[in-house]
N, C-alpha and C positions, 0 to 999 in steps of 0.2 A: 259528351263534348267537354273535355277537358278545362284547366284554366287559361286563361288569356296569356300570350307572350309574355314577359316579363324584361322588365331592363337586363342587361347583363349583371349575372352577381354569383358569389360564390358562395360553398357550398359552408357550415360552418357543426350543425346540430342536428342530428334527425331523431328524433322517438319513435318506436315501434313498442305498438301496441295490438297483443293479435290474441284473441278471444276463440275458446272451439267449444265444443258442444258435446259429449258422448253416451249413448243410449248403454248402458251396464250391462251385463248379461241376469242381476239381479232384481233387477226391473228400476234400480235409482240412477240418478246422471251425473255425469261428469259435468262439470265447465269448468274451465283454465282458462286463466289470463296468464300471459307473459307481457314484461316489458322489460324493454332495453333503452337507453339512453346513451348514444355515440355521439363521441368530436371527429373532428375534422382534422385537428391537429394535437399536436402533446401537450400534454401542460404538466405542469410540478403539481403535485397533492401533499399535504404535510403528512398526509398519515398515510397513504401508498404510494411515494416516492414519482415516478414519471408514469401519466399513464399517455401509453403510445395512442395514437391516432386510430379509429376502430376498434377501441376495448372497453367495453359500459364502462361506464361512469354510474349510470346502476341496470342490475340484471336483477329482476321479479318474477315470482313463479306465486301465482294464488289458483287452490282448485276446492268448487264449492262442490260439495256433495246433496242434490236436493232431492228431494220427492215428486210424482205428480202436481204436487199444489204449490211446487216452491216453494216445501220447507226447508230449511238448510242444516241436513244429517251429520256434514261434516265437514273440517277447514283444515287445510295446508295450505301454509305460508310458504317459500322459503328467502331467503335473499343472498346472495350468491355474487353479487357486487353492490358496494355503498362507497358514497363517499369520507366513510367516518366508519372503525370498528364496533360499535356500539351498537350500528343500525338492526344487524342480523338478529339482535336479543329479542326485538319486540315480535317477531312474529308470531310467537305461542299467544301472543295476547287475540289471534284476529278470530282463538277458538270460542271466543263471544258471542259470536254469532251464529254458535248451534241456536236451531230451534226458532230463528226469526224465519221471518214469511216475508220472501220479497214479492211485493206488490207495493200500492202507493204505500208512502211513508216511510219505506225499508232505509233511505237515504238519510231520514233526519234518522233513525233509528240508529243508524251506522257509526253517526256524526257522535253521536251519546257517547257509545261502546268504545267508539276508537279514535276519534278526536282530539288534535293536539298532542300532547305527550303521551295517552295513550294508543300511539298507534306510528303510523309508516304515509307520509301524506298521499309516495306512490302508491301502496298498496290498495290505500281507503280508495284514493282515485280511480283506478282499475273498477274496483266494485261496481260503476255504472256502467261502464263496457261487459261486465261478468252479467251483470241483469241483466241488462237489455239478451243478451247473447241466450240467458236460460229462455229467456220468450221465444227466440227467436230459433231455439232448438225444440225446446217440449212441445209447445202451442201445435207446430204446422207436423210435428212428428205422429204426436196423439191423431189428431183429424186426418191426416194420412188413411192410416192405420182403421180408424173408424169408418172412414170411406171406404176401404178397399174388403171393408167386410158390409158392404151394405148399409151400414148402421147410420142413419138420417142423425144429424147432429144440430138438430132447431135451436138457437138461442133463446134458452129461458130468462138467463139473465140479463141482464145488461152487460156486453162485455167491456173490461175494466180497460182498455186502450183505445175506448172511442172519447174525443173531444182531446187527446193527446197532442195532438199535430193537424197541421191543414187537412191532411187525408181523411183522415179518421176524425172529419170533424160530422156530428150527430146533425146538422142538418146539409150536408156535401153531397153527391152524388154514390160516392163510395157507398155508404151507409144505405143509402137509399135503397141501392140492388142492393149491399148483401147483407141488412142485418133490417130490414123494412119496419120490424117493431121496432126499432127503437129510431128512428128518423123522426128528427125536428123538425124539418123545412118547411115552408109553405105547400 
């Protein structure tokens, strides 16, 4: 069910963030994000002249190459459109992510490495949905392959996503059914 109808309104700004996950033939995973910001009107930019309606104010790309354990093996960041000519110069700093593991505490470490003037607000923000996309890409796919081979995959360690949202509450019905050894309800 979509949102309820709104009062009459006019579009002004659209941000698109698209993240995709790919399994590479070398066994690694590419997780890519693409962000665009566009306005519904022309505006004057001190650095770009007239920016026409529909032309991106921001257009940025980020690729993390990770292994099965979500350790970042390579990073590529690109800024195609930005408000200032200096913005693309910071993309090289994103190589600092190499070697980090996408797990709890990841975003805190990202902020240490790329916060403030060491990074780009928009590229750093994209790392949240990219991290989620990595989980959504890798774990279900690996589980699918294991099941196809007939390998049972009982949880011997507490899954890291338990208690990260209402649906995965360790005291809830979903965990009771899917991970009974980690169920904490009555």
